[in-house]
C-alpha positions in Angstrom: 198.1 189.6 186.5 201.4 189.7 184.6 203.2 186.7 183.0 206.8 186.7 182.0 207.8 184.1 179.5 211.6 183.7 179.7 214.2 182.6 177.2 212.0 181.1 174.5 213.1 180.6 171.0 210.7 182.9 169.2 209.8 182.0 165.6 208.3 185.0 164.1 208.5 187.1 160.9 211.0 184.9 159.3 213.5 184.8 162.2 214.4 182.7 165.2 215.5 184.7 168.2 215.9 183.9 172.0 213.6 186.4 173.7 211.5 187.0 176.7 207.9 188.4 176.7 206.0 190.2 179.3 202.2 189.8 179.1 199.9 192.3 180.8 196.2 193.1 180.3 195.7 190.8 177.3 198.7 192.2 175.4 202.3 191.6 174.8 203.5 194.6 176.7 207.3 194.2 176.1 209.8 192.0 174.4 213.3 191.6 175.7 216.5 190.3 174.2 218.9 187.8 175.8 221.1 190.4 177.5 218.2 192.7 178.7 217.2 193.0 182.3 213.9 191.3 182.9 211.0 192.8 185.0 209.2 191.3 188.0 206.0 189.5 187.0 203.2 187.7 188.9 204.0 184.4 187.0 207.3 183.5 185.5 207.5 180.7 182.8 210.9 179.3 182.0 210.6 178.6 178.4 214.2 177.7 177.7 214.3 175.0 175.0 210.7 175.7 173.9 209.5 177.4 170.7 207.2 180.4 171.1 204.9 181.1 168.1 202.0 183.3 167.4 198.8 181.5 167.9 197.4 179.8 164.8 194.5 181.5 163.0 192.4 178.9 161.2 190.3 180.6 158.5 188.0 177.6 157.7 186.3 175.5 160.3 182.8 173.9 160.7 182.0 173.8 164.4 178.5 172.7 163.6 176.5 174.9 166.0 173.6 175.5 165.8 171.6 172.5 164.7 174.3 169.8 164.2 175.5 169.6 167.8 175.5 165.8 167.9 178.7 166.0 165.8 180.4 169.0 167.4 179.7 172.4 169.0 181.6 175.6 169.6 182.5 174.6 173.2 184.0 171.2 172.3 185.8 172.2 169.2 187.3 175.4 170.5 188.9 173.3 173.2 190.3 171.0 170.6 191.6 174.1 168.9 193.3 175.4 172.1 194.9 172.0 172.6 196.4 172.4 169.1 197.7 175.9 169.5 194.9 177.4 167.5 193.8 180.7 169.2 191.4 182.0 166.6 188.9 180.4 164.1 186.6 181.6 161.4 183.5 179.3 161.2 181.5 178.5 158.1 177.8 179.1 157.5 176.5 175.5 156.7 174.8 175.0 160.0 171.2 174.5 160.7 169.7 176.9 159.9 172.3 178.1 157.4 173.9 181.4 158.4 172.5 183.5 155.5 171.3 186.6 157.4 173.0 189.0 159.7 170.5 188.1 162.4 171.5 184.5 162.3 175.1 185.4 162.2 174.7 187.6 165.3 173.0 184.5 167.0 176.2 182.5 166.4 178.3 185.3 167.8 176.3 185.2 171.0 176.8 181.5 171.3 180.5 181.9 170.9 180.7 184.7 173.4 179.4 182.4 176.0 181.0 179.0 175.0 184.2 179.5 172.9 187.6 179.0 174.6 189.4 180.8 171.7 188.8 183.8 169.6 186.0 183.6 167.0 184.5 185.1 163.8 182.0 183.9 161.3 181.3 183.8 157.6 178.0 184.9 156.2 176.7 182.3 153.7 175.9 183.5 150.1 172.8 182.4 148.2 171.3 183.3 144.8 169.1 185.9 146.5 170.6 187.3 149.7 172.8 190.2 148.2 171.0 192.6 150.4 172.3 190.8 153.5 175.8 190.8 152.1 176.0 194.5 151.2 174.7 195.5 154.7 177.0 193.3 156.8 179.4 194.9 159.3 182.8 194.5 157.7 184.6 195.1 161.0 182.9 192.0 162.5 182.1 189.5 159.6 185.2 187.4 158.5 183.9 187.0 155.0 181.2 185.8 152.6 181.2 182.1 151.7 180.2 181.0 148.3 179.4 177.3 147.6 179.9 177.2 143.8 179.1 173.5 143.5 176.9 171.0 145.3 176.1 172.2 148.8 174.0 171.8 151.9 170.5 173.2 151.9 170.1 176.6 150.2 173.8 177.5 150.4 174.4 177.4 146.7 175.5 180.1 144.3 175.2 178.7 140.8 174.3 181.7 138.7 177.2 183.6 137.0 175.5 186.9 137.3 175.1 186.4 141.1 178.7 185.5 141.5 179.6 188.7 139.6 177.3 190.8 141.8 178.7 189.3 145.0 182.3 189.9 144.0 181.5 193.4 142.8 179.5 194.5 145.9 180.7 192.5 148.9 182.5 194.7 151.4 184.5 191.8 152.6 186.5 188.9 151.1 184.3 186.4 149.2 185.7 182.9 149.8 184.7 180.0 147.5 184.3 176.3 147.6 185.0 175.4 143.9 183.9 172.1 142.5 181.7 171.7 139.3 178.6 169.9 140.2 177.8 168.7 136.7 181.1 166.9 136.3 180.8 165.4 139.8 177.2 164.2 139.0 178.3 162.5 135.8 181.3 160.8 137.6 179.1 159.6 140.4 176.6 158.1 138.0 179.3 156.2 136.3 180.6 154.8 139.5 177.1 153.8 140.7 176.6 151.9 137.5 179.6 149.8 138.4 179.4 149.5 142.2 175.9 150.6 143.2 175.7 152.6 146.5 178.7 150.9 148.1 181.4 152.6 146.0 185.0 152.2 147.3 186.3 155.3 149.0 189.3 155.1 146.6 186.9 156.3 143.9 186.3 159.6 145.7 189.1 161.5 143.8 187.7 160.1 140.5 184.2 161.3 141.4 185.2 164.7 142.8 187.9 165.0 140.2 190.7 167.4 139.4 188.7 168.3 136.3 185.8 169.3 138.5 187.9 171.4 140.7 189.7 173.2 138.0 186.6 173.9 136.0 185.0 175.7 139.0 188.1 177.5 140.4 189.2 178.8 137.0 185.7 180.1 136.4 185.7 181.9 139.7 189.1 183.4 139.2 188.0 184.6 135.7 185.0 186.4 137.2 187.1 187.9 140.0 189.5 189.4 137.5 186.6 190.8 135.5 184.9 192.4 138.6 188.1 193.4 140.5 186.5 191.8 143.6 188.4 190.1 146.4 188.3 186.3 146.0 189.8 183.7 148.3 189.6 180.1 147.0 189.4 177.6 149.8 191.1 174.2 150.0 193.0 173.8 146.7 193.6 170.1 146.1 195.1 169.8 142.6 198.4 170.7 140.9 196.4 172.3 138.0 194.7 174.9 140.2 198.0 176.2 141.5 198.7 177.8 138.1 195.7 180.0 138.5 197.2 182.1 141.2 199.9 184.8 141.4 203.1 184.7 143.5 202.9 188.5 144.0 203.2 189.9 147.6 200.0 189.1 149.6 199.5 192.8 150.3 198.9 193.4 146.6 196.7 190.5 145.8 192.9 190.5 145.2 192.8 186.8 144.4 194.3 184.5 147.0 194.2 180.8 147.9 194.2 178.4 150.8 195.3 174.7 151.2 194.3 172.4 154.1 196.6 170.3 156.1 194.9 167.0 155.1 195.8 167.8 151.4 199.4 168.3 152.4 199.6 165.2 154.7 197.6 162.5 152.9 197.5 161.2 149.4 195.2 158.7 147.6 197.2 155.7 148.9 195.5 156.3 152.4 192.1 155.5 151.1 192.8 151.7 151.5 193.5 152.1 155.2 191.0 154.9 156.1 188.1 154.5 153.7 185.4 157.1 154.2 187.4 158.7 157.1 189.5 160.3 154.3 186.4 161.4 152.4 186.7 165.2 152.1 185.4 167.6 149.5 187.5 168.4 147.6 189.0 165.0 147.6 192.5 164.0 148.7 194.2 163.2 145.4 197.6 162.0 144.1 201.0 162.3 145.6 201.9 164.6 142.7 199.0 166.9 143.7 200.3 166.9 147.3 203.8 167.9 146.3 202.6 170.6 143.9 200.5 172.1 146.6 203.5 172.2 148.9 205.6 173.8 146.1 202.8 176.4 145.5 202.9 177.4 149.1 206.7 177.9 148.9 206.3 179.8 145.6 203.8 182.2 147.2 200.9 181.0 145.0 199.0 179.7 147.9 198.8 182.0 150.9 197.1 180.3 153.8 197.1 176.9 155.5 193.9 175.9 157.3 192.0 172.8 158.4 188.3 172.8 157.0 187.7 171.0 160.4 184.5 169.3 159.7 183.5 166.6 162.3 181.0 163.9 161.7 180.2 161.0 163.9 182.2 157.8 163.4 178.9 156.0 162.7 178.0 158.5 160.0 181.5 158.0 158.3 181.1 154.2 158.4 178.1 154.2 156.2 178.3 153.2 152.5 180.0 155.7 150.4 176.9 157.5 149.0 175.6 158.0 152.5 178.8 158.8 154.3 179.3 162.6 154.7 182.5 164.3 153.7 184.8 166.0 156.2 186.8 165.2 159.3 188.3 166.7 162.4 191.8 168.2 162.1 191.9 171.3 164.3 193.7 169.7 167.3 196.7 168.6 165.2 197.1 171.0 162.3 200.1 172.8 163.8 201.8 169.5 164.6 201.2 168.2 161.1 202.8 171.2 159.6 205.8 171.2 162.1 206.2 167.5 161.2 206.3 168.3 157.5 208.9 171.0 158.3 211.0 168.4 160.2 210.9 166.2 157.1 212.5 169.0 155.1 209.5 170.1 153.0 209.8 173.7 154.3 210.8 175.5 157.5 209.1 176.2 160.8 209.2 180.0 159.8 207.1 179.1 156.8 204.5 177.4 159.0 204.2 180.5 161.1 203.8 182.6 158.0 201.1 180.5 156.4 199.2 179.7 159.6 199.5 183.0 161.6 200.9 185.9 159.7 199.1 185.5 156.4 195.6 184.9 157.7 196.0 188.0 159.9 197.1 190.1 156.9 194.7 188.7 154.4 191.6 189.2 156.6 193.0 192.4 158.2 192.6 191.1 161.7 193.2 193.7 164.4 196.5 193.1 166.3 196.9 189.4 166.0 199.0 186.9 164.1 202.4 188.2 165.1 204.7 188.3 168.1 204.8 192.1 168.5 204.6 194.6 171.4 201.0 195.8 171.9 199.5 192.9 170.0 197.1 190.5 171.7 199.0 187.8 173.6 197.7 184.9 171.4 200.7 182.6 171.7 201.6 178.9 171.7 204.7 177.3 173.3 205.8 174.2 171.4 208.2 171.6 172.9 210.4 170.3 170.0 211.7 167.4 172.2 208.5 165.8 173.5 206.5 163.7 171.0 202.7 163.5 170.6 201.0 160.3 169.7 197.4 160.7 168.5 195.2 158.3 170.5 191.5 158.1 170.7 191.5 159.0 174.4 193.5 162.2 173.7 191.0 163.6 171.3 188.9 166.7 172.3 186.6 166.9 169.3 183.1 165.8 170.2 183.0 163.3 167.3 185.8 161.2 169.1 187.9 160.1 166.2 190.7 161.4 163.9 192.2 160.1 160.6 195.5 160.7 162.3 195.0 158.1 165.1 198.2 156.2 165.6 200.4 158.9 164.2 203.3 160.1 166.2 204.5 163.7 165.8 208.0 164.9 166.9 206.7 167.9 168.7 204.0 168.8 171.3 202.0 171.8 172.3 203.2 172.9 175.8 200.9 175.8 176.5 198.4 177.9 174.5 197.6 181.6 175.5 194.5 183.4 174.4 194.5 187.2 175.1 197.2 186.6 177.7 195.4 183.8 179.6 196.6 180.2 179.6 193.9 178.0 178.2 195.9 174.8 177.6 198.8 173.6 179.7 200.7 170.3 179.8 197.9 168.3 178.2 195.0 169.9 180.1 192.4 172.4 179.2 192.1 175.4 181.5 188.7 177.1 181.3 189.7 180.7 181.5 187.2 183.2 180.2 189.8 184.6 177.7 188.2 184.6 174.2 187.2 187.6 172.2 185.4 188.3 169.0 187.9 189.0 166.2 187.8 192.6 164.9 188.8 193.4 161.3 190.6 196.7 160.3 188.7 197.3 157.1 
């Protein structure tokens, strides 16, 4: 089956151009200009007035399967992703059991092959003693190695400098890091408990998981990466101070890179009063000055990728007292709309959004034939309607947890259609369960 998308405003590689695309056999087979004769196709979509973007590649999600499927699973969260224009995800290893062996990683791949609506890849979790698993992984299949350098879940903790050095020296793939200093956090938490007991106000979260804790850990990781020459990708920067650790050199020449998440670009600490523990993320959402500094670092090229750290918990879990409420929240269904809204507010351009959410993840992780609107690339695409608004309501949410910190927010744009490998998986507000997804391949 062939699909012709006619007269869309294509936003791609820093340009806006009215073009038509022919999709055949999973791929963009041809791209036509406004004056070109168009071919016959089985299905024709008139996209006049719509924006056509590459599908979003989210390099950090927690889809909770296996073991935590009361919160989320690959089936439910991949559908939320499709509704948000996210066509590929990279899932983290803190499931149950933790994904710390290649055998366990292959089990997750098998689950996704049956249940994911969008393309998928997985990180292998690093521990203090699984270097053999890391060096033997298949670099064409594994997205990266995830290092939790501060407090973590279960045995997913790398807290020995010599182990971090060994991982960065010997890993055949990017080593991504969650950077927060556990000693500083523990001290801050103890101080707050002495004042409030267990029921600490959520507004104290950025004081507990402080800017100092973030910088101490991330600066140490960057120092080790420079020493070893390894590839380090620092996840979810949250502070102004950390942005100075990174270079604004071209992405193709970097070995040390950084990501920021949409919630750190959208929210600031004034939202804790309204949202409470629903805004509790690790690292914490911090000051407005941090939010603005993160945006500026993106524009300067010091931060390379925008992702979600989509991490669902049930509403009941989040409503517990601070010390028991888990950190994280669902964002994958609305990440693209958040970024396009910030663009409409003048913080940056839609072309920048495409660069940070589509092009750069594809380039950084060396993903095969995705992340761009190009002939012979996989047809992972999203059509956006810039005239129809989206209001986030509870009944519109597809994440299994059933809530969002964005409830009540109205965005100026909407996702019209999402294509995965040339098949429509979301159209006019409805999921279409086409068997379209593929495992991501990496050209390393």
